[in-house]
N, C-alpha and C positions, 0 to 999 in steps of 0.2 A: 469097792476096792480102795485100799489105803494108798495114799500118795507119798512118795519119798523123793526128795531132791538131794542130789550129790553136787556140792558146790566147791569150785576152786576160787578162792578170794583173789582179788586184784593185789598185785605186789608192786614194789618199787624196783622195776627191772634194772635201771641203770643208776640207781641211787640218787643222792642229793649233792654229789661232788660238783660244785659250780664250774670247775675247770673242765671236767669231762663233759658236762652238759653243754658247755659252750662249743666244744668240738663236735658233739653229736648234732647240734643245731645246724652246723655248717657242712657236715659230711654224713650222708646217709648210707655209706658203704657198710658201716658196722651194723646198723639196725637191720638193713636188708640181708646181710649175711647171717646174723644171728636168727632173724626171723625164719630163714630157710631151715633151721634146725629145731625150731620150737615144735613140740609135740603135745597132744592131749595128755592130761594127768593120768598116768598109768595106775597110780594107787587107787583112785576112786573107781576107775573102770574095772579094776580087779575086784574090788569090793562088790561092784554091781553084778559081777559074775556069780556071786553067792546069794543074791536076793531072789526069793521065790516069785513065781509068776503072779502071786496074789497081790503084789505091789505094782502100782504104776510108777515107773522110775524115770526121772528127768535128770539129765546131766547139764549143769550150768557152769560155763567157764568164763567167769568175770574177768579173769586175767587175760583173756583174748577178746574182750569186748562185749560179751553177752551180759544182759542186764538181769537183775534178780527181781522177781515179782513177789514181794513180801506178803501179798494178800492172795496168793494162789491156793491157799487151803491145804498146804502140805501137812501130813501127820508127823513125818520125821524129816529133819534136815541133817545131813552129815557133811562135815567139812574136813579138809586137811589143809596144812599150811606149813611152809618153811618159816624160819624166824622172821625174815623181812616181810612176810605176809600176815603175821599173826595178829597185829593190831586190827587190820581190816577183818580178819576172821572173827575176832572178838566182837567187833561192831555188828557183824552179820548175826552172830549167835544171840547177842543181846536183843537185837531187833526182832528176831523170830520168837524168842522166849516171851517177850511182851505180848505176842499174839497167841500164846498158848501152844506153840509148836514144840515138839520134843526135839532137842538139839544134841547131836553127837559130834565130838571133835577128836580127831586123831592126827597122825603125822609126826614129823621129826621133832618139832618144837613142843608139842603136847606130850610126847614121850619123855623129853628131857625135863620139862617143867609142868608136870601134871597138876600140882597144887594151884598154880597160876591159871591153868586152863579150866580147872573145875569151877572157878569163879564165874565162868561164862557159859558153860555147857552143862546139861543135865548128866551126860555120860561122857567120860574121857576114855579113849582107847590108847593104851600104851603098848608100843611094839608093833609086831607084824599083825596086820588085820585078819589074815587067813585064820589065825588061831583064836581070835577074840570076837570077830564080828558075828559068826553064827550063834555063839553063846549069848551075846547081847540081844540079837533079834529074837531068839527063842524066849528069853526073859521078858522082852518088851511085849511080845504077843501074849505072854502069861500075866501081864500087868505087874511084873516085879523086876524091872530093870535096875541094875546096880549103877552107882555113880562112877565106878572105876573098873575097867577090865584090863588085866595085865597079861601080855604074852609071856609065857614061861619057856625059856629055852628057844631053840631054833625050830621053825616050822619045817615040815617035810616039803621042800620046794617043788618036788615033782607032783605034789597034790594040789598045787595052786590052780585056781580056776582060770578059764579062758577069759580075758578082759572083754567087756562089752563095747567093742569098737563101734557097734551099730548105733550107739547112743549119741555119737558126736555129730556135729555139723562140720563136714569135711571142708567146707569153704574157709574155715578158720585156720587150717593147718597146711603146711607144705611137706610135712613128714610125720611119721608114726613111730612109736617106740614099742619095743619088745624087750623083756628082761629074760636072759637065759641063765644067769647065775646070781647068787647073793653071797655077801660076806667077803671080806678081804683080809688076808693075813698080814698086810703091811700095818705099821704102827705110827702113822703121821699124827702129830700132836694136835693139829688143827681140824681133824676130820671127825664129823659126827656119825658117819656111816657105821662104824663098828658098834656104836651105841644102839643103833636101830637094828642092824642085821647081824652083828657079831663078827668074830674072826674066822668062823668055820665056813669054808668055801663049799657052796651047795649048787647043784645043777638041776635044771629041768631036763627032761629027756629030749633027744633030737626030734622025736615025733611030736611032742608038745609044741616045741618052737615052730616047727613047720606048719602045724595046724593053726597056730596063732597068726602067722604071716598070711596064711590063706584066708583067715577071717578078715584081715586088713584088706586083702585084695577083693573081698566082697564089697567093701566100702569104696575102695579106690583101686581101679584095675592096674595102675602103674605107680605104685607108691615108692617113695624113698623111705627106707626103714632105718631107724637109728636104734641099734641094740644098746639099751641104756644100762648095761652092766657097769659096775664100778670098775671092774678089771676083768675083761672077758676071757683073756687067754693065759691065765695062770696055769691051768692044767692043759698042757700042750696037746697031749694025745686025744683027750676028749674034744678039744677045740677043733682038731683036724677032722674028726668024725662029723662034728656038727657043721663045719664049714663045707664039707663035701655035700651034705644034704641041702644046705642053703643054696649052693650053686645050682641045684636042679630047678630052683624057683625062678631063675633068671631075673632077679631084682637088683637094683643098685642100693648099696647100703654103706653105713659107717658104724663105728663103735668106739668105745673107750678101752684103753689098755695102758700098760706101762711099757717102758723102753725095753724090757726083757723080751718082747715079741721079736726083736731083731736077732735073737740068739738062734732062732729056728727058721732057716731060709726055706725049708720045705713048706712051712706054714705060710710064710710071706708069699710064696709063689701061689699057693692054694687060695689065699685071700683074694688076690687080684682076679684070678680065674673065676672065683665064685661071685664076683660083682662087688667086692669091697673096694672102695676107692678112697676112703678117708679114715684115718685113725686119729682119735683125740688122745693126746699123750700129755700127762702132767709132768713137765720137767721141773717146774716150781722155781728153780734158781739156777744160776750158771756159775756159782762158786761153791767150793767144798764146805766152807764155814756156813754159808747160807743154807745149804741142804742139811748140814749136821744139826742146826738149830731146830729144824722142823721134824726130826725123827730121832728119838733116842737110840734106836738100833742102827741108824745111819745107813739104811738100805739104799736110798737114792744117792747119798753122798758117795757110796762105793761105786755107783754106776756112772758118775760124772765123767770119768776119764774115757768112757766108751760112748758118751752122748753123740759125738760127731760121727764116729765110724758107724754107729748104729743107725743114725739118721740116713747116712749114705746107703746102707744096706736096704733099709725100708724103701727109700726112693728108687733104688735100682729095680725094684719089682713093680713100679708104677703106682705105688701107694702114696697118697698125699698126707701130710701131717698137719693137724691143727694143734699147735703147741700151747700149753697153759703155763703161765708164770705168775709168781706171787711176790709182791714187793713189801718190804717193811719189817723183815725179820731182825732180830737183835744184832746181827752182824752186817746188815745192809747199810751202806752209806749212799749218798746221792749218786755215786758212780754206777750203782746197780742198774739204773735206767738205760744209760748208753751201752753198758756191757751187754745187757739183755737184747737191746735192739740190734747191736752188731752181731750177736749170736744168731738171731732169727734170720737176718738178711744174709749172713755168710752161709748159712745152711739151707737157704731156700725153702723155709717153711711155708706151706700153703696158706695158713692163717694163724692168728695168734689171739689168745685170750689173756689179757693183762689185768691182774687184780691186786687188790690190797689185802694183805694178810688180815684175816678177821677172826677174832677169838669168839667163836660161836659158843653159846651157853652149853654146858655139859662136857666140853672138850677139856683135855689136859691143858691146852693153851689158855683157855678162859680162866680156869682155876688158878693157874700160876700168875697170870697178869692181874687177876682180881686180888690175889693175896698180896701182890706187890703194890697195889693201889694205882695201877696204870690204866685201868678202864676209865675213860673220860666221858663215855656216853652210853647210857642203858636204854636208849630209844631203839627198840628192836627193828623198827622200820629202816634204820640206817645200817643194819647188819647185812649189807648187800654185796660185799667184796669190792665196792667202788668208793666207799666212805671210810674215813678214818675214825675209829671209835676207841682208840687207845693211844697212849703216848709212846711213839717210837723211841729207840735209844740213841740213834745216830743221825737223826734228822728231825725237823719239826713236822707236826701234822700237816701244815700247809705245803711243805716241800714234798711230802709223800703224796698228797692229793694232786699237786701240780705235776709231779713226776709221772704218774700213771697216765695222765691226760697227754703229756708230751710224747710218751711212747706210742700211744694210739695214733696221735696226729702224724708222727713220722712213719710208722709201720703201714698205715692205711693211706699215705699220700699217693697221689696219682702216679708219681714216678715209681714208687716201690710196688704198687699194685701191678703196673705194667711189667716190671721186671720179674715179679713172682709168677705172673701169668705166662710169661715167655718160658720160664723154667719148667712150669707144670706141663705145658704143651710138649716141650722137648722130652720130658720124662715119659709121658704117655706114648709118644711115638716110639721111643726105645722099648717100652714094655710090650707094645703091640708086636714089634718086630722080633721079640725073643721067642 
């Protein structure tokens, strides 16, 4: 029986920002909170669902502390990696290649920079693995694997296999991920997801989603499920049908969406009733000019005037919001830090993710900043969203690095955590009484 290892390389989770690191060393609230949302790598588990029984499959999550045995005698090693993980992925590839192991590399960075990835792997997978992995495996078994496999067009998402949740060590995770949709029609200049999945919005069937959750329950009877869609509720009617089915499972869950979810109060009511208690929403900025810079079509900029009323609607139904914000756009000054903090506290957000605008390779933002000569660091391990890798326009790199750490320190202070907790409990009581 051939042996195949699926490996998640270790990444730089919180970056190399010295100011943020100093805060994290003194305050474990952020790492504990983020740890509760970390899930096993869904891409590799999905690939595992297409591997025939003639292979002995091992899933190794170095990013969550598992170690790699380079002398285990694997026939194939397959890795994925985001940009901030890619240097470690290359090290692993090179190490296995020296031992005569066949190495396959896919994921978002390899999709964007396949020529670079091909320097380290025998085969590079570009795009969605459902379309390319079976072809590679067939060619490998026929002793004629190609160096490059490119996914053409969008895969039929309803044909995606059930991820192999049974391969994981459940002791490493506090939550599990399921993907119900792919693709996003929004046009944010900093986002790599349209490169990977395209702008066409695609769905799994409700039956598929329910079956996948039940497979998670085979591993963990009482899981917290994070639906890892980029934007789960764009198609509102389909969303309501799915939410109704999820509610029958009696699980607690959260997901990612945009602020437009507040436009449908019937959906909001259904979400809480179905066990959804957390929504991750990318607000990105609290000024119109800041939002306009991030999206040429200015979709989020047009939503800004409704941000606060929309938050109030979402909260009214007992749903907590994990808000995401990004600092360092070309219209941001140092006032963006206090303005954003005031916004989060005034609106009682459950939690906050505060990041530094990062021009990831392949994005419109990277291309423009590279053309302007503003990229100051090409070390991919620093493309973490907490490190400054470009020259901001209205502040220094140091001011930007210090600013994001300052917001974290204030938002997660003991005083503000207590106040947010009080507001959350009050919202939950009101939701239960409705």
